[in-house]
N, C-alpha and C positions, 0 to 999 in steps of 0.2 A: 782518416785524411777525407776531404769533401770537396766535392767538382760541383762546378755551375751546373746543373744540366736545367735545361729550357726548352719551352718546345717551339721548334721551327717558325719564325716569321718571315713576312716578304724582304726583310730589310736583311734577312740573314744570308737571301739567293749567293750573293757572290764570295761567302765566306763559304758556307757550303760545297758551292762548284770548285772552288781555289783545292781542296782536300780530294775531291772526286776527281778533277784531272788531275794530279800526281799518279792518281791507282785507280786507270779507268777498267772497264768489264762490259762483259753485256749483259747484266741482273739489272731488273728493272727497277730494282730499287736503287740504283746507284745513279738518281737525278733528285735535282731538289723538288722537282715537283711531285714526286710520287711520295716524299717523304715529309713535306708540306701540306700536301692534302688529306694523305692518310694520316698523318698526327692527329688530326681531328675528332677521329673516329677512335685510334687506339691511341694508347697511353704511352706515346713516342718522346723521348726528349734525347736533345744531343748536348755536348760536349767536347771542347778542344781538349786533350790531355796530352801532355809532352807534346805536343804538335802533330796530334793526329784527331782525327774526325770519329768521335764517340756517337752512336744512337744506343737508346737504352728503352727497353720494354718492361714499362711497369705494369702491366695486364698480371702479372703470375709472377711472383718474385721480380728478380732480377734478371735481364738477360741484356747482351749485349749484341749491336750489328759487329762483324768485321771491321776492326781499323778502318777508316782510308786518310792515307797519307804516303811519304817516304816510307820505304823498308826498316831503315833504324828506327824512325820514330813510332810506324806500328808496333815493331816488337815492345818498344819502352812502353809504349800503350798498353799493350795487352800485360804484360808484368804488372803494370799500374792496374787494371784491373784485377788480376787476379788477387792480390795484396786486398785491393779494394773491397770485394766478394768476401774475403775471407774476415775482414772486420768486420762487415754488414753480418757475417752467419749465413751466408747465400752461398750456395754451389755453384763454382764459376761455371756458367752457359754463355754459348753463343748461338749467333739464329742466322739462318741467310748465310751461312758459310759454303761456298763454292769450292767444286774440287782444286782449283788454283790455291785458294786461300788455305784449306787444308793442307794440302804439300809445301805451301810455305811453313805454316805455324810446325808440322812433324819436322821439319827443319830443322827448327828453331829449337824445338821441345820435343824431342824424339822419343815415341813409345809414349807421352805423357796423359794424350787425350784420343779420344774417339769420335767418328761421324756418324750419324744416322740419317741418311737422305729423306727429305718429304716430299714426294712425288706430287701432293697437291698443289706444293710451290713452284714447281721448274715452270721455268720459262720456253715457251715456243720460239725458236727462230728458225727464219725460211730462209729463201735465196730471194731476193727482189726480183730479178730476173724472171724468177717462175712466178711469182704470186704476180708481177704485173702481167706476161702471156699466157698463163693458164697454158703453158705448151706440154704437150705429151699425152700418153694414154691414160697415166694414173689422175690427170686433171678433167678429163674427157668430161666428166659431170658435171663441173664445176662450168667450162664452157659453157654447156648445156645451160646452163642457169641464167648464167650472160644474155645468152642469145635469146631466149624467151624473153627474160626481162624487155631486151631493146622490144622484143616482137608485139609485148603486152602493151608497154609504155615508150612509143616512140617519141613523145614529147619530152623526155630529160634531158636533165642537163648537171655540170657539175661546177660549179666555184669554191673559192677560198673562203674562208671565214673574217670577215671584218666587221668594222664596226657599223654599217648598214646594215647586216643582216645578223648579227649574233643574238640580238633580242627575239627576232621570228625562229631562231633556234633553239633557244631557251625555254620558247612556249613551246616549240615541239617536243623538248624533251619532259616539260610536266606532264602534257598530252600523254607521252611515251611511259613518264612514273604512273598514271592514272589505269592507265592499260595493265600493266603489268604487276597489279597488286604489291607495291613497294612497300607502302604505309603498312604493313600485316607481315614483313621479313625485315628482317633487321637488317642483314647484310644485304639487301636490295635497296634496303632506306640509304645505307651509309654509301655505299654506290653512288646513290642517285645526287646523293649530296657531292661529293666527289666530282661527277660530272657537271651539276650544275656551279660548281666553284670553279671549275676548270671554263666552262664557258665568262663566265663574271669578271677570271681575272688571268683574262688568254694572253692579254698583252703581257701584265705583268711577269706574268709566270713565264715568255717566250715561248707559247706554244703554236704549232701551226694546227691550222683547221681545213677540214675541206665536208663542203656541202653535198648533198645529192637532191635534184628536184624531178619531182613527177608534177606533168602538167602545171607547173608553177610554186606548187606546194611542198615544202621541206619533206624529204622520205625519209631520209639518213643523215648522219654526220658521223664523221670520224675526226679524232686529236692525236697529235703526239709530237716529238722533239725526238733531235738527235741523240743518241744517248754514249757514241763513243765515235770515234773515226770513220769507222765500217758498217755501222749500224745506228738504227734509225727504231724507236719502240713506241709501239700505237699502244696509249694508253685508253683512249674512250672511241667507244662505235659502239653507237645506238640506232635500228632499223625500225620502221611500223612492219609487225610479222604479217600485217595483211597486206602486204605488197609485195607482189611475190619476187625473189631475185634480188631484193634491196639490199640483203647483208653482204652478199657476194659481188655485187654493183659496185658499192661504197667501198668495200674491201680492196679491189682492181683500182679503180678510180683515183682512191687516194695513193696507192703505192704509184700509182703511173703520173702523178701529178707531183706527188710531195717529196718521195724516197729514192729515184731513181741515182742518186748521187749515191747511194750507200749498198755496201754490196748484200745488207742482211736487212731483215725488217724484223725485230722482236714484237712478238703480239701478246707476250705476257702468259700468267698461268690459266689455270683452269680451275680452280679455287674450290675442285676434288668433285664438281658438279660432271656428273655422267654425260649429260647432253652437251657441256661444252667440250668437254673433251674429246669427245667424236669427233666433234666440228672440228677442232685445231690440228687432228692426226688427219682427219679426210683431205688438208692442203698438203701435207705431207713436208713436215719440217725438216731441214737439214741438220738441225740438231737441236738438242733440249741443253738448259742450262740448269743444272742441278744445283740444288741447294739441300743444305742439311743443319742439324743441329750439333753442336759440340759439348760434349760432358768432360770430366777429367776422370782417365781409369783408377 
């Protein structure tokens, strides 16, 4: 059997979202924005198989994301993928599988599969109210950073990203890239390509963005979108390191202005970066969205 896998394009947005809406979750990969932008870097394509949405990672043999759709369609798609993998001579493998997905899989095929969770790709999910207020003893240090920022930079302001300021934001991102050695680091360069495309296509992708200004100049910006009914996901956050407190300030301001209609904020994974892990843990996540690799026993 053959399936018509293709790279996601802008015109596929409604189709992809249709299937994601049928199987909502809090994993940051379950948005069209994520799969569209990162498919330019990773060799990921999609197909609709037995009325379920399936993504295939071709970077290392064949591996499939857990299908999205109605439960019966997901089960049928899984069976088709097992047969497909067998025909192609590849071991059956699923990636970005959450505990909820694995529980469903194990109910359908008891004892047939195992999962190995990958810490580096686990998403950090926070209570929106706590990110907005930074209340409590454990976040006292974060409040101090915010207060110091306001003391150092009394002429600060927050605004939405719009058609009038998006080009200025784009130029700030280019300057950030030059300051952070992205050309010498493949992963950093890929992330910056995602950032620039997010700005260039923010309206087409349905992204919400916010800008932090200091003395009239952009010091930081953030971008994200609703992930499911109770969770907003932050895809992009960039700030100049030499402006003390810019990161905690854009974090708090973006949540206060854009995320208060949601109970949780997903700030994605730490990609195995020790510094990023320490920073994300310091905000005291409510829980992690674990994701793992599934193989046949």
